N, C-alpha and C positions, 0 to 999 in steps of 0.2 A: 595652270598645271593638272600634269597627269594625274588619270586617277584610276582605281580597280574597284569595282562593287562600289561599295559607297565608304571606300577607305582615301583619304586623298595622301600624295604622295610628299612626305614630307624632305627636301633637301637636303636638314642636317642630319639624314641617315648617312651622307656619306663622309660628317664631319670626326675625321680621327681616325679612319679610316689607311690603312696601309696598300699601297698596289704598284703589282710588278709592271714592266712593259718588256716587248720582244718586238723587234720587226727583222720582218726580209725583205729583203727586196732592193727597190731606189730610189734615190734621194727625195724624192714624192714619198714614202711612202714613211722615212723617215722621219719628213717634215712635218706630218699627219701624224705620225705617233706622237711628236714632242709638242705638235698643240694638245690633245688630248689629256696628254700630264698638266698644260700648262691649265686647262679648262678646269682639273680636276684637281687641283691645286687651289682651286677658289672658292671650291666647297668644304677644304680642309685634310684634300685627300694629299696624303706625302709619298715618297717613293720609298719602297722597299731595300733597304740597303746589305749587302753581302748577307745571306746568308740567314736573313730575317722572311716569318710566314708574313704573305699577303694576304688580306682582305678580297681582292680584286686581282686578279689578270687578263691585260688585253695586248691580244698577240694580234698583228696587224703582217698578210701574208702577201705570201706574191706568188704568181704561179705562171711564169714566163718560158717554165722548163719544165721538164717531168719528174726533175734533179731540185728543184722548187721545192714543187709539191711533195715529195719526199721530204723534205726537210722544214718542210709547213708540220706534216705531219708530227714529224719528231719533237719540233719544238712544243707543241701542242699539250704532247705526253710527260714533255719533259718537266712543263710551268706545272702540267696536271700532279702529280709524284710530291713538286718541290715545293707547291703551297695549298694543304691539302684541305677543303670547305672553302677555299675560295672562288666569288663568284668571278667565272670564266667565260670570258664573250672572245671573239674570233669576228676581226674585219679582214677588209684586204680582198686581192684578188684570188685568191685557190677560195675566200667563201664566197662570194659574188659563181665563181664557176661549181662549184661543187658542196652547198648549202649543208646536203641531208649526210653526206661521208662524213663532215666537222663533228653535225648534232647528234649523230650518232656515236660518236666519241667520246666514253666514259669517262665525264671530269665537265665535257664544256654545258654552260648553262644558255648562252646565246649566240645566236650567228647574225652577223651585220651587215646587210648588204651595199652593194656601191647608195643606190639614193637614200635606204635610211642613215650614212656614215654621219651625213650632216646632223644629225640631233643625238648620234651616241649614247652622249652625256644621259639627256634625260632616259635614253632609254636604260640606258647600267642603274640609273635610279629606280626607274620601273622594276628593272627585273631581281634587284637587291629584296624592295618591297615586297615581291610576290613572293619571291624565295623561301622571306620569313614568315610573311604570315601564312605562307603554307604548309612551312614548320611547325609554326603555333597552333595553328585550327584549320587544317585541310580538308575538312567537312562544307569550308569556303569556298572553293575552286574544285574546279572539271580536272578531269583527267590528263588535260593540256598542260594542265599549269606544272611549270619546271623548267624543261628543255627550251628551246623556243625561236625559231627561224624569222628571221626582217629581212625580206628576200624580194628586190623587183626584176619583171621582166627588163629584158634591153632597154624595151622602148619607152619606161615607164623613168629611168636612169637620167634626173633633168639637174637635178639642184647641183650646184658647187657650194664645196665646204672648204670656206677660207684658208688658209696656216700660215702662218710665217714667224718660222721657231729656228730656237741655234740650241735648245739640246744643252751635251755637253762641248759644247766644238763653237768658237772665236768669232765663227760664221754664220749666219743667217739664215734659212733661207726659205724665200717666198713663194708660194706656188700661185703662179699666176693662170693656172689653163689645168682644166681634167678634161682625157676623152680622149676620143679619136677616130675620127670618120674615113682614116686611111684602109681599108680591108688589104692588107698583105695576108699573101695567100701563108705562111708560117707564123700569123699573131691571132693571139686568144684577146689583146687588149680592150680593142672596142665593143666585145663580148662583157670585159671583167667591170669597165670601165664607165660603158656610154658611152654616147656621140661627143663630139668637139664640145665645150661650154668655157666659160671664164666668166670674173669677177670683173667691175669697171675698172677701168682707171683710175679715177677718183679712190677706189677704194684701197689699191696698190700702194698710191702716193701716198692713203693713210697709213697703212702700213709701214708704209719705208719711213715716214716720218716720227713713227712709233719705237723704231732700231732707232734710227737717230736716238732719238730723248732717252731710249736705255743706253748712249755710250756705243752704240753698235757700228763698226767701221766698213762692212761686205756685206753685202746679199749677194746668195749667188739665186737667179731667178730660176725655175725650178715646173714641171708641168710636166704634162703624156709626149705632148703633138705642142712644142709653146708659140714657135711662128705661127700656126692656126689660130693663134688669138683673137678675140675680135667678133668671132661669130654671134655669142650670147649677146651681145655690146654694138656692133657694126661700129668699132673699134680697128685698130689695125695695132700690128707687134710695134710697127716701126715707131708709131703713137705712144706705143708705154714705155718704149725706151729712151725717148725724147721728157719727156715728161719723167721717168725716176732722176734721168740725170739731175735734175733741178733740184733731188731737193736736196737740202743744206746738212751737211754733219755725214754723210754717204761719200765715203771714199771712192768706195768700189765696186763694181757690180762684176760678176763673170755671169754668161749666158750660157746656160749648163748643155744642152743639147739644141742644137737646131737642123731642118731638113735640108737640103740642098738647095732645092727647090723652092723655099721659103727664107734662105738666108739674100735677102735683097743686095743687089750694089747700095741703096740709099743708106742700107742699115750698116754693110760693110766699112762706107766712107763716115757716118756719122759717129759709129765705135773709134774709127782712125784720130779722131777730132775734140770728141766728146771730151770731157770734166774727168765723168768715173768711169765708163766702162773701160776695163782690162783688157790687152790685146790677150787673150784667151780665147778659143773657139774649140769645141765640139759640134763634129757634123758626123751623123747617122750614115757612112758611107755603107753598111750592110755587105757591098762586094765588090769585084773591080772589076768583073766581065760583066759586060751588058746583056747577054743571053740570061744568064741568073737573076740580072736583075728584073728581066722580063716575067720570067715564072717567079720572083716575090712578086709581081706588081708592084714595084715599088715607082713615085712619079720624077724620076729623073735618069739622064743615062750618066755615062763615065766623064763624058766630054763636060759633062757642066760643073758636076762634081771638082774636075780638073779646075774647069774657068772661077770656080770659088776660091779654090786653095790659092790659086797664080795674084787675082786680084788682092785677095788677103795680102798675102805674103811680098804684091807692089809695095803697097799702101805703110804695111805692117811690117818688116821684115824680121820685127825680132817677134811676131807672135806663136804663142805656144798654140800647137792645132793638133786636137788629138779628131780620130775616129773612128765609130762600130765598127766590126767584120763579123758574118757568120761566117762559120765552118761547116761545110758537111753536107748543103742543104743538098733537096732533095734537085736531083737535077745537076750537081755540079761532079759533071765526069772530071777527070785530071787535066783532058784538055784544056776544061774551063776553067777547072783553080790556079793552073799553073797562070796561063790569063791574068787573073785575078791579082797573085802572086807581083806578078811581073808589073802588072798597075801599080799599084800598093808600095813597091817596091821606088818605083821614079818618083813619087809625091814625095813632097818636099814640106812633111810632117814630122813632128813629136810623139808620136804616140798614136797606141793600135789598142781598144774594148774589143777583145778576141772574145767570144761567145762559142761553143758548140749547137747545132741545129738541134732541138730537139722535136717528137714528133709533139701535135699536141692536139687533141680529140677536138672534130667539127671544122678540123681548117682545109681549107683548100686545097695546100701542099699536098695530103695523102693522094692527090689525085693524080700526082709528077711520079710517073715509074723509075725513075733512077734512084736506087737506093744506096747513101754511103756508107758503109761499114760504122763498126763501131772505130776500129784501131787505127781506118785511115781519116778517120774523123781527128783524133787523137794526132795523129804526124800531120793535118795540114795545121792545129794548131799550135803545134811546137813550135813550128815553122815559122807561122806569124808571131810567135810570142819570140821569137827568137830576134827578130824583125825588127820589132817595139825596140825591145832593150839598145839593140844598134842607133836606131833613131832617137831614142831617147839619152843615150848616150851622148852623143856624137851632137844633140840642141844642146845641151848644157853644156858640153864642154865650149862651148863659143862662148860663151859667156866666164870663165874665168877668170877671174882680174878685174870683173865689171862689176862699174856701181849699179845698184837695181835697188828699188823699193820694198822690202820685205814686209808685211804684215807677221808679227810673234803671235803665235796660237801657245793658249795654254798646255801649260804640263803640269803632272805629280810635282809634287816639292822634292820628291826622292829618285828622279829621273836625271841623267847627267847630262843633258839637250833637252831643249825645244825646240820644237817646228816650226817653220813661217815658209811662206811663199813670195817668191817677187809677183811681180806688178804680172810677167808672164808666166807666171804660174812654174817657173823653178822651184824643187823643194828642197829650204835650207837648213842646217842645223845650228841652232848655235849653244853654245854653254848655259845652262837653264838658269837665269834668274826671274824669279817672280813678278819683277816690278818693270818688266817689260811686256806681258802679257796684254793685248791687245794692240802696243802700240806699232805702228808705222815708221820703220826708221832706212836712211839712206846705207847698204850697206856694201863693201866689193865682195864678191865672191871668190872663194878658197875654191881649193882643190876639191875630189870628192869623198865622202867618209868610204871605210872599209865594207858598205853593203854597195855601195856603186850606185845606190838610188837620192841620193842627195848630193849637194855642195854645202862645203863647213863653211861658215863665219869666224874669227875669233876677232870677238869685238871685245 
């Protein structure tokens, strides 16, 4: 157990405390935050309800864009104001990249970097004990007590913090991998999260079995670069997929995002005939122009991306395929953007996740001379978003009148509808019946809802 001077830290210090959580960024961050909440609950910490002042605030940050940094700063100020006197700990990518900037913020007690995240609960216990003892007898401690930065350099980020959690959702999120060895010119993730690493397949299977024991039916496989799974353990992502498919009780798996060069034909073929892997893929394309992909230092070209999408559709014609696209990167001339747009338009995909390029300090992209103005970025983003809406609408429309299996998700009893997703990721709205929570039911899909973003089912 941690120790401060002659004082042993007692975990009972957490008993009866209330905690508030705030998460920004990716699904991986949300999974990690939910795991922290579950761990704290084992020590008697309850989630603070609305308008309740918490004793502990955990803020899990993102730093993928400058706007993300700005939102992190806003969130920190907001929680410090809402929960006066709380022990405030900030972790995540922004905490790893700019720890001093955060610790200088009034009200922040602790900044926890990527390597130390695995021991976050112990750090919180130590920090609260430290704070309470210093309040009662400041002569016991030196001047550095109070605010504390727990932060490692990039080369020291080696630990893998497991995470498998549901939070307030029906689906579970299983973290299988962390970090990235791809140094794309626009990205700070390798600096924020370290190099690629993972837990063992055996540990992942064990966590999936626990989800099944809790009644969970669907798991989303998450990570930073999940196709790179196995660097730590000498295994492969394909090995992981095959073993997870054997876990009894789990009826659905979704692969959250996998690089085109790591999405092998054997993975696609296995998913097509597997028991539980859904016809749903998310592929980070980033640009539909080879010249821009080279500037980004991506590990594939447009021909490879097209071949993977065509392979999926050839054996899973009903598959939902989403892709990530970044607009306005340095070097994206009007000609290059038009080339990218035309390529994306030609793909048989279902949805685009569109991001505007943001300058990140220390990245190689800053050396590329051609700069896209904010107005042009916005215009290009809107063009791609309109294209995405049309592709999603066309994909949904093909299945009106079809029967598909739908997993219904928990909804507030006050809401008239509950949402669900088909096996191929079509969003469905159903009249709210709490008895249908977490049930997989074959349903005939009706027409679009008023917002045009889901199909209505009258059961």
